[in-house]
GUSE-74565 format. One line per 2 residues: for each residue x, y, z of N, C-alpha, C. Coordinates in pm, whole numbers, plus 50000, padded with zeros to 5 digits. Example, Ala and Ser with C-alpha at 12.3 -4.5 7.8 and 13.67 -1.06 7.14 Angstrom:
<pts>
51319:49431:50780:51230:49550:50780:51320:49670:50780 ~ 51285:49775:50708:51367:49894:50714:51290:50003:50787;
</pts>
This chain:
<pts>
54167:44335:16028:54306:44309:16064:54335:44371:16199 ~ 54443:44325:16261:54480:44374:16393:54566:44500:16387;
54584:44558:16504:54659:44681:16518:54800:44668:16459 ~ 54875:44569:16507:55014:44553:16460:55021:44517:16312;
54925:44441:16265:54921:44407:16123:54900:44533:16039 ~ 54808:44618:16083:54783:44744:16012:54906:44834:16012;
54972:44842:16129:55094:44923:16139:55200:44868:16045 ~ 55218:44735:16047:55319:44672:15960:55289:44694:15812;
55163:44681:15772:55128:44704:15632:55157:44848:15591 ~ 55122:44942:15677:55148:45082:15645:55297:45110:15639;
55373:45057:15733:55517:45083:15735:55586:45024:15612 ~ 55541:44905:15567:55597:44847:15443:55568:44940:15327;
55445:44990:15318:55409:45082:15211:55493:45210:15221 ~ 55509:45261:15343:55587:45382:15364:55731:45365:15318;
55793:45253:15354:55931:45228:15310:55942:45220:15159 ~ 55848:45151:15094:55849:45142:14948:55837:45281:14887;
55749:45362:14943:55728:45499:14893:55854:45584:14912 ~ 55919:45569:15027:56043:45643:15051:56151:45605:14951;
56170:45475:14930:56272:45430:14835:56236:45470:14692 ~ 56108:45473:14661:56064:45517:14528:56102:45663:14505;
56079:45748:14605:56114:45890:14593:56265:45910:14583 ~ 56339:45831:14659:56485:45840:14653:56534:45793:14516;
56474:45687:14465:56514:45633:14334:56495:45732:14220 ~ 56394:45819:14230:56370:45918:14125:56479:46024:14121;
56539:46057:14235:56643:46159:14241:56734:46131:14360 ~ 56826:46033:14347:56910:45995:14462:57005:46105:14508;
57040:46197:14420:57134:46304:14458:57078:46392:14569 ~ 56946:46395:14580:56885:46482:14680:56928:46446:14822;
56968:46322:14844:57017:46284:14976:57151:46349:15007 ~ 57229:46379:14904:57358:46442:14924:57345:46586:14971;
57241:46655:14925:57224:46793:14968:57112:46811:15069 ~ 57055:46704:15121:56964:46710:15234:56820:46744:15203;
56772:46704:15088:56634:46732:15050:56547:46613:15084 ~ 56501:46607:15210:56419:46494:15252:56289:46539:15318;
56296:46636:15411:56177:46681:15481:56109:46793:15402 ~ 55988:46832:15438:55915:46932:15360:55986:47067:15348;
56047:47115:15456:56113:47244:15452:56232:47243:15357 ~ 56323:47147:15376:56442:47144:15291:56407:47108:15147;
56308:47021:15127:56266:46987:14991:56211:47109:14920 ~ 56129:47187:14990:56074:47308:14929:56183:47407:14892;
56280:47425:14981:56389:47519:14953:56473:47471:14834 ~ 56508:47341:14832:56589:47290:14723:56512:47287:14591;
56381:47262:14597:56300:47267:14475:56307:47407:14413 ~ 56297:47510:14495:56306:47647:14444:56444:47678:14391;
56545:47635:14465:56683:47665:14426:56724:47594:14297 ~ 56678:47470:14281:56723:47389:14167:56618:47378:14057;
56499:47430:14080:56394:47420:13980:56340:47280:13964 ~ 56344:47201:14072:56291:47064:14067:56151:47062:14127;
56087:46946:14120:55953:46929:14175:55946:46801:14257 ~ 56042:46784:14349:56046:46664:14433:55942:46671:14543;
55892:46554:14584:55805:46544:14700:55892:46514:14821 ~ 55848:46559:14939:55920:46529:15062:55921:46378:15084;
56034:46326:15128:56046:46183:15156:55981:46151:15290 ~ 56002:46239:15387:55948:46221:15522:55884:46352:15567;
55810:46347:15679:55758:46472:15734:55869:46539:15816 ~ 55840:46652:15877:55943:46728:15948:56003:46651:16064;
55932:46552:16117:55982:46473:16230:56046:46342:16184 ~ 56050:46317:16055:56109:46193:16005:56010:46081:15984;
55882:46108:16003:55778:46007:15983:55726:46011:15839 ~ 55617:45941:15818:55559:45935:15684:55511:46073:15640;
55533:46106:15514:55490:46236:15462:55339:46235:15438 ~ 55280:46353:15425:55136:46365:15407:55087:46291:15284;
55162:46304:15175:55117:46239:15051:55123:46086:15062 ~ 55210:46035:15148:55220:45890:15165:55091:45834:15226;
55033:45907:15322:54907:45861:15382:54798:45851:15275 ~ 54789:45953:15191:54688:45953:15085:54707:45839:14986;
54832:45817:14947:54861:45708:14852:54832:45572:14914 ~ 54863:45557:15043:54838:45429:15110:54689:45402:15119;
54611:45504:15154:54466:45487:15162:54407:45454:15026 ~ 54460:45518:14921:54412:45491:14785:54445:45347:14744;
54550:45291:14803:54589:45152:14774:54513:45053:14860 ~ 54425:45101:14947:54345:45013:15030:54409:44976:15163;
54511:45049:15206:54580:45021:15332:54519:45107:15441 ~ 54489:45046:15555:54435:45118:15670:54551:45195:15735;
54542:45328:15734:54652:45410:15786:54630:45459:15929 ~ 54513:45430:15985:54479:45483:16117:54581:45442:16223;
54610:45314:16232:54703:45265:16335:54846:45311:16309 ~ 54886:45314:16184:55020:45364:16151:55033:45511:16186;
54926:45588:16159:54926:45731:16192:54936:45750:16343 ~ 54866:45667:16420:54874:45676:16566:55016:45651:16616;
55082:45554:16556:55220:45523:16597:55314:45638:16562 ~ 55292:45700:16447:55377:45815:16409:55350:45934:16501;
55225:45953:16542:55195:46061:16636:55261:46035:16771 ~ 55258:45912:16817:55323:45878:16944:55473:45902:16935;
55533:45868:16822:55676:45891:16804:55708:46040:16805 ~ 55621:46121:16746:55641:46267:16747:55635:46321:16890;
55541:46270:16968:55528:46316:17107:55655:46282:17185 ~ 55701:46160:17172:55822:46118:17244:55942:46201:17198;
55957:46219:17068:56068:46301:17017:56058:46444:17067 ~ 55937:46499:17070:55918:46635:17119:55951:46649:17266;
55912:46550:17346:55944:46553:17489:56095:46547:17512 ~ 56160:46459:17441:56306:46447:17458:56375:46574:17412;
56335:46627:17295:56397:46750:17244:56367:46868:17336 ~ 56243:46878:17383:56208:46988:17473:56282:46980:17605;
56296:46861:17658:56369:46841:17782:56516:46879:17764 ~ 56574:46837:17654:56714:46871:17626:56731:47022:17613;
56639:47083:17539:56646:47228:17521:56631:47303:17652 ~ 56540:47256:17737:56521:47320:17867:56647:47307:17953;
56710:47192:17948:56833:47174:18024:56943:47266:17972 ~ 56956:47278:17840:57059:47363:17783:57034:47510:17815;
56907:47548:17826:56873:47685:17859:56881:47711:18009 ~ 56899:47604:18087:56911:47618:18232:56779:47646:18301;
56669:47598:18244:56539:47624:18304:56471:47497:18351 ~ 56547:47399:18392:56488:47278:18449:56499:47161:18356;
56404:47070:18370:56407:46948:18290:56478:46839:18366 ~ 56510:46734:18299:56580:46622:18360:56489:46513:18406;
56380:46548:18469:56282:46449:18512:56338:46347:18610 ~ 56452:46375:18669:56507:46285:18769:56577:46164:18712;
56611:46164:18585:56680:46050:18526:56817:46092:18477 ~ 56905:45997:18467:57037:46023:18409:57021:46047:18260;
57101:46136:18206:57100:46158:18062:56991:46253:18015 ~ 56904:46299:18106:56805:46399:18070:56694:46349:17980;
56657:46224:17989:56551:46173:17902:56431:46130:17985 ~ 56392:46218:18077:56281:46184:18165:56147:46235:18120;
56137:46289:18002:56009:46332:17951:55974:46476:17981 ~ 56066:46554:18032:56043:46695:18049:55969:46737:18175;
55938:46644:18265:55868:46681:18387:55972:46704:18497 ~ 55988:46829:18543:56088:46855:18646:56047:46795:18780;
56145:46751:18853:56123:46698:18986:56106:46815:19082 ~ 56046:46793:19199:56023:46904:19293:56149:46982:19327;
56266:46915:19340:56387:46990:19373:56423:47086:19261 ~ 56394:47052:19135:56420:47144:19025:56328:47265:19033;
56204:47243:19076:56111:47355:19090:56158:47449:19200 ~ 56207:47394:19310:56258:47478:19417:56379:47556:19369;
56464:47493:19292:56583:47559:19241:56544:47675:19149 ~ 56442:47655:19067:56399:47761:18977:56347:47881:19055;
56267:47858:19159:56211:47970:19234:56320:48043:19312 ~ 56423:47972:19358:56531:48039:19429:56616:48120:19332;
56616:48084:19205:56693:48159:19105:56614:48278:19052 ~ 56483:48280:19073:56401:48386:19019:56438:48523:19077;
56461:48538:19210:56501:48670:19259:56630:48719:19194 ~ 56725:48627:19165:56847:48666:19097:56815:48721:18958;
56722:48658:18889:56684:48705:18756:56620:48843:18764 ~ 56535:48864:18866:56472:48995:18884:56577:49100:18915;
56673:49066:18999:56779:49160:19034:56862:49194:18910 ~ 56889:49095:18828:56965:49121:18705:56886:49211:18611;
56756:49189:18603:56671:49272:18519:56671:49417:18567 ~ 56658:49436:18699:56660:49571:18755:56795:49638:18732;
56903:49563:18747:57037:49617:18725:57055:49657:18578 ~ 57005:49575:18487:57013:49608:18345:56934:49735:18314;
56818:49748:18376:56736:49869:18354:56809:49992:18408 ~ 56870:49980:18527:56943:50093:18585:57057:50136:18495;
57131:50038:18440:57244:50069:18351:57195:50137:18223 ~ 57082:50090:18171:57026:50150:18051:56985:50295:18077;
56918:50320:18190:56878:50457:18224:57001:50545:18242 ~ 57105:50492:18304:57228:50569:18324:57293:50603:18189;
57296:50505:18098:57354:50530:17966:57273:50634:17889 ~ 57140:50627:17899:57056:50727:17832:57078:50866:17891;
57096:50873:18022:57123:51001:18089:57256:51059:18042 ~ 57359:50975:18031:57489:51021:17984:57481:51070:17840;
57403:51003:17759:57384:51045:17621:57317:51183:17617 ~ 57217:51197:17701:57143:51323:17709:57235:51436:17753;
57323:51407:17850:57418:51508:17899:57514:51548:17789 ~ 57567:51450:17721:57664:51479:17615:57601:51563:17504;
57476:51536:17474:57408:51611:17368:57377:51754:17411 ~ 57352:51775:17540:57314:51909:17586:57434:51996:17617;
57548:51936:17644:57667:52012:17680:57663:52063:17823 ~ 57565:52023:17901:57551:52067:18040:57611:51965:18135;
57638:52008:18258:57696:51921:18360:57591:51896:18468 ~ 57565:51769:18502:57466:51745:18608:57532:51747:18746;
57452:51781:18849:57503:51767:18984:57474:51625:19032 ~ 57500:51596:19158:57483:51459:19209:57338:51413:19208;
57241:51505:19198:57100:51467:19195:57046:51458:19053 ~ 57128:51485:18954:57083:51476:18814:57031:51607:18759;
57045:51719:18837:57003:51847:18786:57114:51903:18697 ~ 57074:51966:18588:57172:52016:18491:57205:52162:18514;
57335:52191:18504:57383:52328:18515:57473:52355:18398 ~ 57481:52473:18357:57578:52501:18254:57530:52596:18157;
</pts>
């Protein structure tokens, strides 16, 4: 069979499997038990033994691949498509996160969906901001040392001179 045919066969099986899992316990959708992490937490909390409907990225769960292979369905091409979707989702999420953290991203496109590769002007902007970050770090260290010195003075009951020597 061809690539798209294999993908289509696997996706049909995946959808049937998802609906089968939902049909066994439809209430789980109300409290968010779909991916492996939330399903595991809700299974412990409620004493149930549900299987994850999807993987952590929303694709086919691990047990679905095994069941599909046992049914004679070629999962290789479907798995490749799910991996590609994870990569794209990861790039978009990483790019968004980088933009929110103010460390670049954007890739030169509107809306920040350029795949996480910063353009040269973003790289220049980051390097020009680096001295500011170093200066802030040094200032924070100076303030911390000053606060520790004041604590030390208060504990000793002595008075320092302008050079930090203690008298008293």
